[in-house]
C-alpha positions in Angstrom: -12.1 129.2 38.4 -13.1 132.2 36.5 -15.6 131.5 33.7 -15.5 133.3 30.4 -16.9 132.8 27.0 -14.8 135.3 25.1 -13.9 134.4 21.5 -10.7 135.1 19.6 -11.1 134.1 16.0 -12.0 130.4 15.9 -10.8 129.9 19.5 -13.0 130.6 22.5 -11.7 130.9 26.0 -14.0 129.0 28.4 -12.5 129.6 31.8 -9.3 130.2 33.8 -8.1 127.8 36.5 -5.8 129.0 39.2 -2.8 126.9 40.2 -1.1 127.9 43.4 1.9 125.6 43.5 3.9 126.1 41.4 2.2 129.5 40.5 0.4 129.5 37.2 -2.9 129.9 35.4 -4.5 127.2 33.2 -6.6 128.5 30.3 -9.3 126.2 29.1 -10.4 127.0 25.6 -12.3 125.6 22.6 -10.5 125.3 19.3 -12.6 124.2 16.3 -14.9 122.3 18.7 -12.1 120.6 20.7 -11.6 121.5 24.3 -7.9 122.3 25.0 -5.9 123.5 28.0 -2.9 125.9 28.0 -0.7 126.7 30.9 0.7 130.2 31.8 3.5 129.6 34.2 4.2 132.4 36.8 7.2 130.7 38.4 8.9 134.0 39.3 6.1 134.7 41.8 7.2 133.2 45.1 6.6 133.5 48.9 9.5 136.1 48.8 7.7 138.3 46.2 6.9 141.8 47.5 3.2 142.2 46.5 3.7 146.0 46.6 6.1 145.7 43.6 3.7 143.7 41.5 0.9 145.4 39.6 -1.6 142.7 38.6 -3.1 144.8 35.8 0.3 145.4 34.3 1.3 141.8 34.6 -2.0 140.7 33.0 -1.4 143.2 30.2 2.1 141.8 29.5 0.8 138.2 29.5 -2.0 139.1 27.1 0.5 140.7 24.7 2.4 137.3 24.5 -0.7 135.1 24.6 -2.7 134.9 21.3 -5.8 133.6 23.2 -6.2 137.0 25.0 -4.9 139.7 22.8 -8.2 140.9 21.5 -10.4 140.8 24.6 -10.1 143.3 27.5 -12.5 141.4 29.7 -10.1 138.5 29.7 -7.3 140.7 30.9 -9.4 141.9 33.8 -10.2 138.3 34.8 -6.6 137.4 34.6 -5.5 140.4 36.8 -8.1 139.4 39.4 -6.7 135.9 39.5 -3.1 137.2 39.9 -4.3 139.2 42.9 -5.8 136.1 44.4 -2.6 134.2 43.7 -0.4 136.8 45.3 -2.5 136.8 48.5 -2.2 133.0 48.7 1.5 132.6 48.1 3.0 135.6 49.9 1.0 135.4 53.2 3.5 134.1 55.8 2.6 131.6 58.5 5.1 131.7 61.3 3.1 129.6 63.7 5.3 126.9 65.2 4.6 123.2 64.6 3.5 121.1 67.6 3.4 117.3 68.0 -0.2 116.3 67.5 -0.1 112.6 67.3 2.3 109.6 67.7 1.4 106.1 66.6 3.1 102.7 66.1 2.0 101.5 62.7 3.5 98.1 62.5 5.0 95.3 64.7 8.1 95.2 62.5 10.2 98.1 61.2 8.8 100.8 58.9 10.3 101.1 55.4 8.4 104.0 53.8 5.5 106.4 54.1 3.2 108.4 51.7 0.7 111.2 52.4 -2.3 112.3 50.4 -2.7 115.9 49.3 -4.8 117.0 52.3 -2.7 115.1 54.8 -5.8 113.3 56.1 -4.4 109.9 55.1 -1.0 108.4 55.7 0.2 105.1 54.1 2.9 103.2 55.9 4.9 100.2 54.6 6.7 97.7 56.6 8.9 94.6 57.0 5.8 92.8 58.1 4.8 92.4 54.4 1.8 94.8 54.8 1.0 98.4 54.1 -1.5 100.3 56.3 -3.7 103.4 55.8 -4.1 105.7 58.7 -6.5 108.5 59.5 -4.5 111.5 60.5 -6.8 113.3 62.9 -7.2 110.3 65.2 -4.1 108.4 64.3 -6.3 105.4 63.8 -5.9 102.6 61.4 -8.3 102.6 58.5 -7.1 99.7 56.3 -4.5 96.9 56.3 -3.3 96.1 52.8 -2.3 92.4 52.8 -1.2 90.1 50.1 2.5 90.6 49.5 4.8 87.7 50.3 7.9 89.8 51.1 8.9 93.2 52.7 6.8 96.1 51.4 9.7 98.4 50.6 8.1 101.3 48.7 4.6 103.0 48.5 3.0 105.9 46.6 -0.3 107.7 46.5 -1.7 109.1 43.2 -1.8 112.7 44.4 -3.7 115.0 43.9 -6.5 112.5 43.3 -5.6 110.3 46.3 -7.9 107.4 45.3 -5.2 104.8 44.6 -2.2 103.4 46.4 0.7 101.4 44.8 3.0 99.2 46.8 6.3 97.6 45.8 7.7 94.6 47.5 10.7 92.4 47.8 8.5 89.6 46.5 9.2 91.2 43.0 5.6 92.5 42.6 3.6 95.7 42.7 0.0 95.9 43.8 -2.6 98.6 43.2 -5.2 99.3 46.0 -8.3 101.4 46.5 -7.3 104.0 49.1 -10.8 104.1 50.6 -11.8 100.5 50.7 -8.5 98.6 50.6 -9.7 96.6 47.6 -6.9 95.1 45.6 -7.3 96.2 42.0 -4.3 94.4 40.4 -1.0 92.6 41.0 1.7 93.6 38.6 4.4 91.0 37.9 7.2 91.7 35.5 10.3 92.0 37.7 12.6 89.2 38.7 14.1 90.8 41.8 13.1 93.2 44.6 11.0 96.3 43.8 12.9 99.3 45.2 10.9 102.3 44.1 7.4 103.2 42.7 6.0 106.5 41.3 2.7 107.5 39.7 2.9 109.6 36.6 1.2 113.1 36.8 -1.9 111.9 35.0 -2.4 109.0 37.3 -3.0 106.6 34.4 0.4 104.9 34.7 3.1 104.2 37.2 6.7 103.2 37.1 8.7 100.7 39.3 12.4 100.4 39.7 13.9 97.1 40.7 17.1 95.2 41.8 16.8 93.3 38.5 18.4 96.4 36.9 15.2 97.5 35.1 12.3 99.8 35.4 8.8 98.9 34.3 6.0 101.1 33.1 2.5 99.9 34.0 -0.9 100.9 32.6 -3.3 101.3 35.5 -6.5 101.0 33.6 -5.5 97.8 31.7 -3.6 96.4 34.7 -0.7 95.4 32.4 2.9 96.2 31.7 3.4 98.9 29.1 7.1 98.3 28.7 10.3 97.1 30.4 13.1 99.7 30.4 16.4 97.9 30.2 20.0 99.1 30.1 21.1 99.9 33.6 24.1 97.9 35.0 22.9 97.7 38.6 19.8 98.1 40.8 17.4 100.9 39.9 16.9 102.7 43.2 15.7 106.2 42.2 13.3 107.6 39.6 11.1 110.6 38.8 8.6 111.7 36.2 8.6 115.1 34.5 5.4 117.2 35.0 4.1 116.3 31.5 4.4 112.6 32.1 6.3 111.9 28.9 9.8 111.5 30.4 11.2 109.4 33.3 14.6 109.7 34.8 16.0 106.6 36.6 19.1 106.3 38.7 21.0 103.1 39.7 23.4 101.9 42.3 26.5 102.3 40.1 25.9 106.0 39.7 24.4 106.0 36.2 21.3 107.9 35.1 19.0 107.3 32.2 16.2 109.5 30.8 13.4 107.7 29.0 10.8 108.9 26.5 7.8 107.1 28.0 5.8 107.4 24.7 8.3 105.4 22.7 10.1 103.6 25.6 13.4 104.7 24.2 16.4 105.9 26.2 16.9 109.5 25.4 20.1 110.1 27.4 22.5 108.1 29.4 24.3 110.3 31.9 27.4 109.1 33.7 29.3 111.5 36.0 28.7 110.0 39.5 31.1 107.4 40.9 28.7 106.0 43.5 25.0 105.1 43.9 22.3 107.6 43.0 20.3 108.6 46.1 17.9 110.9 44.4 17.0 112.2 40.9 14.5 115.0 40.1 13.1 116.8 37.1 12.3 120.5 37.7 8.8 121.6 36.9 9.5 122.9 33.4 11.3 119.7 32.6 14.4 121.2 31.1 16.7 120.3 34.1 17.4 117.0 35.9 19.2 117.1 39.2 20.9 114.0 40.7 22.4 113.4 44.1 24.9 110.6 44.9 26.7 108.9 47.7 29.9 110.2 46.0 29.1 113.5 47.8 28.2 115.4 44.6 25.1 116.8 42.9 24.9 117.1 39.2 22.7 119.5 37.1 21.8 118.1 33.6 20.5 120.0 30.6 17.5 118.1 29.2 18.0 119.7 25.8 21.3 118.0 25.3 21.7 115.4 28.0 25.0 117.2 29.0 26.1 118.2 32.5 25.7 121.9 33.3 27.4 121.9 36.7 28.7 119.5 39.3 28.2 120.8 42.8 30.8 119.4 45.2 30.3 121.5 48.3 29.3 118.6 50.6 32.0 116.6 52.4 29.9 113.5 52.8 27.4 111.4 50.9 24.3 113.1 49.5 21.3 111.1 50.8 18.3 113.2 49.6 17.2 116.1 47.5 14.1 118.3 47.4 13.1 121.0 44.9 10.7 123.8 45.7 7.7 123.9 43.3 9.1 126.7 41.0 12.5 125.0 40.8 14.4 128.0 42.0 15.7 126.4 45.2 17.3 123.0 45.8 17.7 121.5 49.3 20.1 118.7 50.1 20.7 116.2 52.9 24.2 114.9 53.5 26.3 112.6 55.7 28.5 115.6 56.6 25.8 116.6 59.1 24.6 119.6 57.0 22.0 120.6 54.5 22.3 123.2 51.8 19.8 125.3 50.0 21.0 126.3 46.5 19.7 129.1 44.4 19.4 127.5 41.0 18.5 130.8 39.4 21.7 132.5 40.5 24.7 132.5 38.0 27.0 130.6 40.3 24.4 128.4 42.1 25.0 130.2 45.4 23.9 128.3 48.5 23.1 128.7 52.2 24.6 126.2 54.6 22.2 124.7 57.1 24.2 123.3 60.0 23.5 122.4 63.5 22.6 118.7 63.3 24.7 116.4 65.5 24.7 113.5 63.0 24.0 112.7 59.4 21.2 114.6 57.7 19.3 111.8 55.9 16.0 113.4 54.8 15.0 116.8 53.4 11.7 118.3 52.0 10.2 121.6 51.1 6.7 122.7 51.9 4.8 123.5 48.7 4.9 127.2 49.4 8.7 126.9 49.2 9.0 129.0 52.4 10.2 126.2 54.7 12.6 123.3 54.6 12.4 120.3 57.0 15.6 118.3 57.6 15.7 114.9 59.3 18.7 113.5 61.1 20.0 109.9 61.8 19.6 110.7 65.5 15.8 111.3 65.1 16.0 115.1 65.4 14.1 117.3 62.9 14.7 120.9 62.2 12.4 123.4 60.4 14.1 126.2 58.5 12.6 129.5 57.2 13.6 130.7 53.7 13.3 134.4 52.9 15.0 137.2 51.1 17.6 137.5 53.9 18.6 133.9 53.7 17.8 130.7 55.6 17.3 130.5 59.4 16.4 127.8 61.7 12.9 128.4 63.2 12.2 125.2 65.2 13.5 121.9 66.4 11.1 119.0 66.4 12.1 116.4 69.0 10.5 113.0 69.8 11.9 110.4 67.4 14.6 108.3 69.0 16.2 106.8 65.9 16.9 107.7 62.3 14.3 109.6 60.2 13.2 107.4 57.2 10.4 109.5 55.9 9.2 113.1 55.9 6.3 114.7 54.0 4.3 118.0 54.1 0.7 118.3 53.0 -0.6 120.7 50.3 -1.5 123.6 52.7 1.8 123.3 54.6 0.1 123.1 58.0 0.9 119.4 58.6 4.2 117.4 58.7 4.3 113.6 58.8 7.5 111.9 59.9 8.5 108.3 60.3 11.5 106.9 62.0 13.5 103.7 62.6 12.1 103.9 66.2 9.0 102.4 64.4 6.8 105.4 65.0 5.0 107.9 62.9 4.5 111.4 64.2 2.1 114.1 63.0 3.1 117.7 63.6 0.5 120.5 63.1 0.4 124.3 63.3 
């Protein structure tokens, strides 16, 4: 943070806060006695940016010309330029050190269903058919907590990153439970579904979460009150995918029949119903800005949706097999896919024709894919347990490493904030930690 007390009219800038991923600067200011925050997005700065072609002083000047909070004060522009220098050093410094297997552990006696990782990567949460979730300490691979109480398979789990102090689990017993991630204390059991809970997600403010169920509904839950906010009805089959926008005022849900719905979470009204897929939705994502939704389906296609109109922008039909997973880099410029045709693709969403790079070489279906937060690497996971790490640069995409050790299908893959730790989980009932 850079502290400032410059005043522009009745508004007074208090400080700048630097956000690395996606790149941006938060301006905290006082307006008529009320503390407010404004975000300056710098999404065009990526790991591929040539720092020699960026003049921080000129960029700060251009931002100041468009930003009323800073037009009258030169000192603010100097502070802003210094933050841009710091940002560039962080995001463009490459790390080509290979990952190595650091730890393998067997979390549960029965098969794993899902994993979640906190921001630092120091805690892993695993969910299982044994009706429990467990919290693990990464460095030692040791069990910290067992979260017991569900009466059915714990199918889905999430951590409220970046805070990391709460865990929510969703179960086939139709309930969700909220836990303290440090003590394992059960805060609340949430009961409003009538069938299995398939997916859970925290909103960005961590004051609410959503759950999708086989009862064809999603529920919004107030964490502080421990109560249901609303029940989102209208889907015609199981809700199996969902994602919040970065502001936390919209939720997209996808169901097994291929339909998507976008909900205004302030009014609980359905904003758009989007029907172009002919098979189940495997993944749906908002980009960071929130003007685009991307959906992947078992019908082998990916759809790009305009959130200003709810209309389809483009249907991408390059895969020859079902699309199992999607991942966006933080700026929203690149989309990575995982498909049953044994390939992954990395699309350039900023290019006019949505050009893509083909990532081939897996022997079987690619079932999981994820970016690191820097957007410089993609990790793909295969149904045979093999993982591949791919480097993304201005020349394209190239495979940099193969991570071998799992003996069955990859069911989960996550990278921590710094990008120096990968956690994977497989149907071989093991979790593996890979570090630089």
